[in-house]
C-alpha positions in Angstrom: 101.2 125.0 126.3 99.6 122.3 124.1 102.1 119.9 122.5 102.1 119.8 118.7 102.6 116.1 118.0 103.5 116.8 114.4 106.8 118.2 115.6 107.5 114.9 117.4 107.3 113.1 114.1 110.2 115.0 112.7 112.2 113.9 115.8 111.5 110.3 114.8 112.8 110.8 111.2 109.4 111.2 109.5 108.5 114.3 107.5 105.0 115.7 107.5 103.7 117.0 104.2 100.2 118.3 103.6 97.8 116.8 101.1 96.1 120.1 100.2 96.7 123.3 98.2 94.7 126.3 97.2 95.2 130.0 96.5 93.2 130.8 99.7 95.8 129.3 102.0 98.7 130.9 100.1 97.3 134.4 100.0 95.9 134.4 103.6 99.3 133.4 104.9 98.0 130.2 106.4 100.4 128.0 104.4 103.4 130.0 105.5 102.2 129.9 109.1 101.8 126.1 108.9 105.3 125.7 107.5 106.8 128.0 110.2 105.0 126.8 113.3 103.3 123.5 112.6 106.0 121.4 111.1 104.6 121.1 107.5 107.6 120.3 105.3 106.0 119.7 101.9 102.8 119.8 99.9 101.1 117.2 97.7 98.4 118.0 95.2 96.3 116.2 92.7 93.4 116.9 90.2 90.8 116.3 92.9 92.5 118.8 95.2 92.6 121.4 92.5 89.0 120.8 91.5 88.0 121.5 95.1 90.2 124.6 95.2 89.3 126.2 91.9 85.7 125.2 91.1 83.3 128.0 92.2 86.0 129.9 94.0 86.0 133.7 93.1 89.6 134.1 94.2 90.6 132.8 90.8 88.3 135.1 88.8 90.8 137.8 88.0 93.4 135.3 86.8 90.7 133.6 84.6 89.7 137.0 83.1 93.4 137.7 82.3 93.5 134.3 80.5 90.4 135.2 78.5 91.8 138.6 77.5 95.0 137.0 76.2 93.1 134.4 74.3 94.2 131.3 76.3 92.4 128.0 75.8 90.5 126.4 78.7 93.4 124.0 79.3 96.0 126.8 79.2 93.9 128.8 81.7 93.7 125.7 84.0 97.5 125.3 83.8 98.2 128.9 84.5 96.1 128.8 87.7 97.7 125.6 88.9 101.2 126.6 88.0 100.9 129.9 89.8 99.7 128.1 93.0 102.5 125.5 92.7 105.2 128.1 92.2 104.0 130.3 95.1 103.8 127.3 97.4 107.3 126.2 96.3 108.6 129.7 97.2 107.0 129.5 100.6 108.6 126.1 101.2 112.0 127.0 99.7 113.6 127.7 103.2 112.7 124.1 104.2 114.2 122.8 101.0 117.5 124.7 101.7 117.6 123.8 105.4 117.0 120.1 104.7 119.6 120.1 101.9 116.9 119.0 99.4 115.3 116.3 101.5 112.1 118.2 102.1 110.4 121.5 101.0 108.8 120.0 97.9 105.5 120.7 96.2 104.1 117.9 94.1 102.2 118.4 90.9 100.6 115.5 89.0 100.8 114.9 85.2 97.4 114.6 83.6 95.6 111.5 84.8 94.7 110.9 81.2 98.4 109.9 80.7 98.4 107.1 83.3 98.9 104.5 80.6 101.0 106.6 78.2 104.8 106.4 78.9 105.9 108.8 76.2 103.1 111.3 77.0 104.0 111.2 80.7 107.7 111.8 80.0 106.9 114.7 77.7 104.5 116.3 80.2 106.8 115.8 83.1 109.6 117.6 81.2 107.3 120.4 80.2 106.0 120.9 83.7 109.6 121.0 85.1 110.9 123.4 82.5 107.8 125.7 82.9 107.7 125.8 86.7 111.4 126.5 87.1 111.7 125.7 90.8 114.2 123.2 92.3 111.7 122.1 94.9 109.0 120.8 92.6 108.2 117.0 92.4 106.4 115.7 89.4 103.8 113.1 90.3 103.7 110.0 88.1 101.4 107.1 88.8 103.0 103.7 89.5 101.3 102.0 86.6 103.1 99.6 84.1 103.4 102.6 81.7 104.6 104.8 84.6 107.6 102.8 85.5 109.5 103.5 82.3 108.5 107.2 82.6 109.8 107.3 86.2 113.2 105.9 85.1 113.5 108.4 82.2 112.4 111.5 84.2 114.8 110.6 87.1 117.6 110.2 84.5 116.8 113.8 83.4 117.5 114.9 87.0 113.9 115.7 87.9 112.5 114.9 91.3 109.6 112.4 91.1 106.7 111.5 93.4 105.4 108.1 92.4 101.7 108.0 93.2 98.9 105.5 93.4 101.0 102.6 94.8 98.9 99.9 96.6 100.8 96.6 96.2 104.3 95.8 97.6 105.2 94.4 94.2 104.4 97.8 92.5 106.5 99.5 95.2 109.4 97.2 94.3 109.0 98.1 90.6 109.0 101.8 91.7 112.2 101.5 93.7 114.0 99.7 90.8 112.8 102.3 88.3 114.2 105.0 90.5 117.5 103.2 90.7 117.6 102.5 87.0 117.0 106.2 86.3 119.9 107.2 88.6 122.2 104.6 87.0 121.3 105.9 83.5 122.2 109.4 84.7 125.5 108.3 86.1 126.3 106.5 82.8 125.6 109.8 81.0 128.0 111.7 83.4 125.3 113.5 85.3 125.2 114.4 89.0 122.8 112.4 91.1 123.4 114.0 94.5 120.5 116.5 94.2 117.7 114.1 93.0 115.0 113.4 95.5 112.0 111.0 95.1 109.2 109.6 97.1 107.1 106.5 96.6 103.5 107.3 97.7 102.0 104.2 99.2 98.2 104.4 99.7 96.5 103.3 102.9 92.9 104.0 103.8 91.5 103.1 100.4 92.9 99.6 101.0 91.0 99.1 104.2 87.8 100.6 102.9 87.7 98.2 100.0 88.8 95.1 101.9 86.5 95.8 104.8 83.5 96.0 102.4 84.5 92.6 101.0 84.9 91.2 104.5 81.5 92.6 105.6 79.8 90.9 102.6 81.4 87.6 103.6 80.3 88.1 107.2 76.7 88.9 106.1 76.7 85.7 104.0 77.6 83.3 106.9 76.2 82.2 110.2 79.3 80.3 111.2 80.5 82.1 114.4 84.2 81.0 114.0 84.2 82.2 110.4 82.7 85.5 111.4 85.4 85.9 114.1 88.1 85.1 111.6 86.8 87.6 109.0 86.2 90.3 111.6 89.7 90.0 113.0 91.2 91.2 109.7 89.1 94.4 109.4 91.1 97.6 109.5 94.4 95.9 109.6 95.4 95.2 106.0 96.7 98.6 104.9 99.0 99.0 107.9 100.3 95.5 107.5 100.9 96.0 103.8 102.8 99.2 104.5 105.0 97.6 107.1 105.9 94.9 104.6 106.7 97.5 102.0 109.0 99.2 104.5 110.9 95.9 105.0 111.2 95.6 101.2 112.5 99.2 101.1 115.2 98.3 103.7 116.2 95.2 101.7 116.5 97.1 98.4 118.6 100.0 99.8 121.0 97.6 101.5 121.8 96.0 98.2 124.9 96.4 96.0 123.2 98.4 93.3 122.1 101.0 95.7 125.4 101.1 97.6 127.2 102.0 94.3 124.8 104.9 93.8 125.1 106.0 97.5 128.8 106.3 97.1 128.1 108.9 94.4 125.9 110.9 96.7 122.5 109.5 95.8 119.5 110.1 98.2 117.2 107.2 98.9 113.7 107.3 97.6 111.6 107.6 100.7 108.3 105.8 101.3 105.5 108.3 101.7 102.3 107.3 103.4 99.3 108.6 101.4 95.5 108.4 101.8 95.9 108.8 105.5 92.5 110.1 106.5 90.6 107.4 108.3 87.3 106.6 106.4 85.7 104.4 109.0 84.5 106.5 112.0 84.9 103.5 114.4 88.7 103.5 113.8 91.1 106.0 115.2 91.3 109.1 113.1 95.1 109.0 113.4 95.6 105.2 112.9 97.6 105.8 109.7 99.9 108.1 111.4 100.5 106.5 114.8 101.2 103.0 113.4 103.6 104.0 110.6 106.1 106.2 112.4 109.6 105.3 111.1 113.0 106.6 110.0 113.3 108.2 106.6 109.6 108.2 105.7 107.1 110.9 104.9 103.4 111.1 105.9 101.2 113.4 103.8 98.0 114.3 105.6 94.9 116.3 104.7 94.1 119.2 106.9 91.6 117.3 109.1 94.2 114.6 109.9 96.9 117.2 110.6 94.5 118.9 113.1 93.7 115.5 114.7 97.4 114.6 114.9 98.4 117.9 116.4 95.8 117.2 119.1 96.2 113.6 120.0 98.7 111.6 118.0 100.7 109.1 120.1 104.2 109.1 118.5 106.4 106.1 118.8 108.5 104.2 116.3 106.1 101.5 115.2 106.9 100.8 111.6 109.0 97.8 112.6 106.9 96.5 115.4 104.9 93.3 114.9 106.3 92.5 111.5 105.5 88.8 111.8 101.9 89.8 112.6 101.8 91.9 109.5 102.7 89.0 107.3 100.1 86.9 109.2 97.4 89.5 108.3 98.2 89.2 104.6 98.1 85.4 104.9 94.7 85.6 106.6 93.4 87.8 103.8 94.3 85.1 101.3 93.0 82.3 103.6 89.5 83.8 103.6 89.4 83.7 99.8 90.3 87.3 98.9 92.6 87.8 95.9 94.9 90.6 97.3 96.8 91.1 94.0 93.5 91.6 92.1 92.2 93.9 94.8 95.4 96.1 94.6 95.1 96.2 90.8 91.4 97.3 91.1 92.4 100.0 93.6 94.9 101.5 91.3 92.5 101.5 88.4 89.9 103.1 90.6 92.5 105.6 91.8 93.3 106.7 88.3 89.6 107.1 87.6 89.2 109.2 90.8 91.6 111.7 89.4 90.3 111.5 85.8 86.8 112.5 86.8 87.6 115.6 88.9 90.1 116.7 86.2 87.3 116.5 83.6 84.8 118.2 86.0 87.3 121.0 86.7 87.8 121.7 83.0 84.1 121.7 82.5 83.5 124.1 85.4 86.3 126.3 84.1 84.6 126.4 80.7 81.4 127.5 82.4 83.2 130.2 84.4 84.9 131.5 81.3 81.5 131.7 79.5 80.1 133.6 82.5 82.9 136.0 82.7 83.0 136.6 79.0 79.3 137.4 79.0 79.5 139.7 82.1 
């Protein structure tokens, strides 16, 4: 019998979540099967995933017609489609949520990407989503922008699970961890229970290597110095994993501190690091490099279906998150030594990340409007 390497990850303290959701996999029973037999312990979604799921898919037509008949706006129809999928997925994952005592079994839904720089708007939408969805195993995704950090603290203080998304830099991860802790402290001060509040910090990977590799290739093309070419080439495909390993060291430092220990004594759960953007973009790299190299205790890896299939087949699972830490710091130093501004690159990646969700969200709303017009005319 073929070994399912995803199941090995759970033995090493890492949970596997799937970065994909559609009505097709819910209604076909595929999602339930993956949860029951393949080790999938959570779901992450975003506007790009829902654009792919809904646009041009006839499976949603009856629900869209129902929305038209009740006079719903385009945005209300969109939310009704997404909310139904989120609720049904949460129900499928509820046994995992119960079995894991609230560690896993979550389905993540993102606030509108148009609110990425609006603290008050993000808080209001997070509360509205939570109160509408009415499932204990929902996580509200909030981007780790400057405006997002205040929202994260407030939403956590309200007792709502949060998935902080679009994290690229270690410094933004630190701000995320402290916003989580601040939110728990505020809840304790208000006399609230913090023992049931879960959170993850979604640290992005492949997008970092794609962007930095392109910058390195441009430098390689611009020089004939063999030693310089060797130095530039040596960094390619290594930055994202090195960056993630350093973030994990920061995670350990923060959660060993006094502020956290005081919260832990009241039953608080650590905010786990979640590895996101784990599909390998460069075909010359291993298609499971962002899985194999970041196996570690108390972490999550969310994978798209193609990476899940690849990992089931040929992942090589060992605890590697704390191997070669000195080398990881050296890689980051080398990036700076060749003249790349890592802080600026990470800021650009986050801006691009927000834009990558704004565009499909707008496209989805436009395609829904077209569909509504077609169904109305039919």
